[in-house]
VEXDREN-2710 file (C-alpha; in Angstrom, 1 decimal):
% VEXDREN-2710
k/r/px/py/pz
1/MET/33.3/-31.6/31.2
2/GLY/32.3/-28.1/32.6
3/ASN/29.3/-25.9/31.7
4/GLU/29.0/-24.3/28.2
5/THR/27.2/-21.3/27.0
6/ILE/25.1/-20.6/24.0
7/ILE/23.0/-17.5/23.1
8/PHE/19.6/-18.0/21.5
9/GLY/17.2/-15.3/20.3
10/GLY/13.7/-16.6/19.4
11/GLY/11.5/-13.5/19.7
12/CYS/10.9/-12.0/23.1
13/PHE/13.5/-13.1/25.6
14/TRP/10.8/-13.6/28.4
15/CYS/9.5/-16.5/26.2
16/THR/12.9/-18.0/25.6
17/GLU/13.8/-17.8/29.2
18/ALA/10.6/-19.5/30.5
19/VAL/11.1/-22.4/28.2
20/PHE/14.9/-23.0/28.6
21/GLU/14.9/-22.5/32.4
22/MET/12.5/-25.5/33.0
23/LEU/15.2/-28.0/31.4
24/LYS/17.4/-30.3/33.5
25/GLY/21.0/-29.5/32.6
26/VAL/20.4/-25.8/32.0
27/THR/22.2/-24.4/34.9
28/GLY/21.6/-20.7/34.3
29/THR/19.8/-18.3/32.0
30/GLU/20.2/-14.6/31.4
31/PRO/18.2/-12.2/29.1
32/GLY/20.0/-9.8/27.3
33/TYR/20.9/-8.1/23.9
34/ALA/23.4/-9.2/21.3
35/GLY/24.1/-9.2/17.6
36/GLY/24.0/-5.5/17.0
37/SER/26.5/-2.7/17.0
38/VAL/25.6/-0.3/19.8
39/ALA/27.5/-0.6/23.1
40/ASN/25.5/-0.9/26.4
41/PRO/22.0/-0.9/24.8
42/THR/18.9/-0.5/26.9
43/TYR/15.6/-2.1/26.5
44/GLU/13.9/1.1/25.2
45/LYS/16.6/1.6/22.6
46/VAL/16.7/-2.1/21.5
47/CYS/12.7/-1.9/21.1
48/GLU/13.2/1.1/18.9
49/GLY/15.0/-1.4/16.5
50/THR/17.9/1.0/15.9
51/THR/20.7/-0.8/17.8
52/GLY/20.9/-4.0/15.6
53/HIS/20.6/-6.0/18.7
54/ALA/18.2/-8.8/19.2
55/GLU/16.5/-9.7/22.5
56/VAL/18.5/-13.0/23.3
57/LEU/19.0/-15.5/26.2
58/ARG/22.3/-16.5/27.4
59/ILE/22.1/-20.2/28.4
60/GLN/24.6/-21.9/30.6
61/TYR/24.3/-25.8/30.3
62/ASN/25.9/-28.9/31.4
63/PRO/26.6/-30.9/28.2
64/ASP/26.8/-34.1/30.2
65/VAL/23.1/-33.6/31.0
66/ILE/21.7/-32.0/28.0
67/SER/23.4/-31.7/24.7
68/LEU/23.5/-28.8/22.4
69/ASP/21.7/-30.8/19.7
70/LYS/18.8/-31.1/22.2
71/LEU/18.8/-27.5/23.1
72/LEU/18.6/-26.6/19.3
73/GLU/15.9/-29.0/18.8
74/ILE/13.9/-27.3/21.6
75/PHE/14.9/-23.8/20.4
76/PHE/13.6/-24.4/16.8
77/ALA/10.4/-25.9/18.2
78/MET/9.6/-23.1/20.6
79/HIS/9.5/-20.4/18.0
80/ASP/9.0/-20.0/14.2
81/PRO/12.5/-19.8/12.6
82/THR/10.9/-19.2/9.2
83/GLN/9.7/-15.7/10.2
84/LEU/12.0/-12.9/9.4
85/ASN/12.3/-10.3/12.0
86/ARG/9.2/-11.2/13.9
87/GLN/7.6/-13.8/16.2
88/GLY/3.8/-13.6/16.1
89/ALA/2.8/-10.0/17.0
90/ASP/6.3/-9.0/18.1
91/VAL/7.8/-7.2/15.0
92/GLY/11.2/-6.0/14.3
93/THR/14.8/-7.0/14.0
94/GLN/15.0/-7.1/17.7
95/TYR/12.8/-10.2/17.6
96/ARG/14.6/-12.1/14.9
97/SER/15.7/-15.7/15.1
98/ILE/19.4/-15.8/16.0
99/ILE/22.0/-18.2/17.4
100/LEU/25.3/-16.8/18.6
101/PHE/28.0/-19.4/19.2
102/ASN/31.1/-19.2/21.2
103/ASN/33.4/-21.7/19.4
104/GLY/34.0/-23.7/16.3
105/ASP/32.7/-26.9/17.9
106/GLN/29.3/-25.3/18.5
107/ARG/29.2/-23.8/15.0
108/GLU/29.6/-27.4/13.6
109/VAL/26.8/-28.8/15.7
110/ILE/24.5/-25.8/14.6
111/GLU/25.4/-26.3/11.0
112/ARG/24.7/-29.9/11.1
113/ALA/21.4/-29.5/13.0
114/ILE/19.8/-26.8/10.8
115/PRO/19.4/-28.9/7.5
116/LYS/17.8/-31.8/9.7
117/ILE/15.4/-29.3/11.4
118/GLN/14.6/-27.6/8.0
119/LYS/12.8/-31.0/7.0
120/GLU/10.1/-29.9/9.5
121/TYR/9.3/-26.8/7.8
122/ASP/7.7/-25.9/4.4
123/LYS/9.5/-22.4/4.3
124/PRO/13.3/-21.9/4.7
125/ILE/14.7/-21.3/8.2
126/VAL/16.0/-17.7/8.3
127/THR/17.8/-18.0/11.6
128/GLU/20.9/-16.0/11.7
129/VAL/24.0/-17.9/13.0
130/LYS/27.2/-16.1/13.8
131/ARG/29.9/-15.9/16.4
132/LEU/29.1/-14.0/19.7
133/ASP/30.8/-10.6/19.8
134/LYS/29.4/-9.1/22.9
135/PHE/26.5/-9.9/25.2
136/TYR/24.8/-7.2/27.1
137/PRO/22.8/-8.3/30.2
138/ALA/19.2/-6.9/30.1
139/GLU/17.9/-4.8/33.0
140/GLY/17.1/-6.8/36.2
141/TYR/13.3/-6.7/35.9
142/HIS/13.5/-8.9/32.8
143/ARG/14.9/-11.8/34.6
144/ASN/12.5/-14.6/35.5
145/TYR/9.7/-12.4/33.9
146/TYR/7.3/-15.3/33.4
147/ASP/7.7/-16.4/37.0
148/ASN/7.5/-13.1/38.4
149/ASN/4.4/-11.9/36.5
150/PRO/1.9/-14.8/36.3
151/PHE/-1.1/-12.5/36.0
152/ASN/0.3/-10.4/33.1
153/PRO/-1.7/-11.1/29.9
154/TYR/1.4/-11.5/27.7
155/CYS/2.6/-14.3/30.0
156/SER/-0.8/-16.2/29.9
157/LEU/-1.6/-15.6/26.2
158/VAL/2.0/-15.8/24.6
159/ILE/4.4/-17.5/26.9
160/GLY/2.2/-20.1/28.4
161/PRO/1.3/-21.5/25.1
162/LYS/4.9/-21.8/24.0
163/ILE/5.7/-23.7/27.2
164/ALA/2.8/-26.0/26.4
165/LYS/3.9/-26.5/22.9
166/VAL/7.4/-27.5/24.1
167/LYS/5.9/-29.8/26.8
168/LYS/3.7/-31.5/24.3
169/LYS/6.4/-32.1/21.6
170/PHE/9.0/-33.2/24.0
171/ALA/6.8/-35.0/26.4
172/GLU/8.9/-38.2/26.3
173/TYR/12.2/-36.4/26.9
174/LEU/10.7/-34.2/29.6
175/LYS/9.3/-37.3/31.3
176/ALA/12.6/-39.1/31.2
177/GLN/14.2/-36.1/32.8
178/LYS/11.4/-36.0/35.3
179/ILE/10.1/-32.6/34.3
180/SER/6.4/-31.8/34.2
END
């Protein structure tokens, strides 16, 4: 089986990328914009909240190494899917929880996963789920932001704790994958 692609938006794409690029079986990540109606959006326009786009991460993965179910578990654990149009201090529709699928098989997996994951939350999951229309890559300086900006306060105060949370919750899985 070849690589597959899924799009996740869980707040700031710098956070999402830092979590998913550490996973075995994830063969590529790319921050970008999707879910809106404006063609060729820029970071500045998306941040204004007028494009309808969310900050998202395109994830290429090998389903023989990591399943979409496992990616979904990690996605829902790395952010709060019960917060509408925000993640922590990041507020606006561009920070909404969203999954953009490419085919009916992915949609079925997502639709089966959400009710199972919902049991972990007291409030309803508000993650938007829809077919991907168009993905727009983000500007180059957004790629590998966490790795390239280790002394940025946002990286240490927001992204670092998200990575630690995922590593703690999925310790056994990551250990089996030889990821520390």
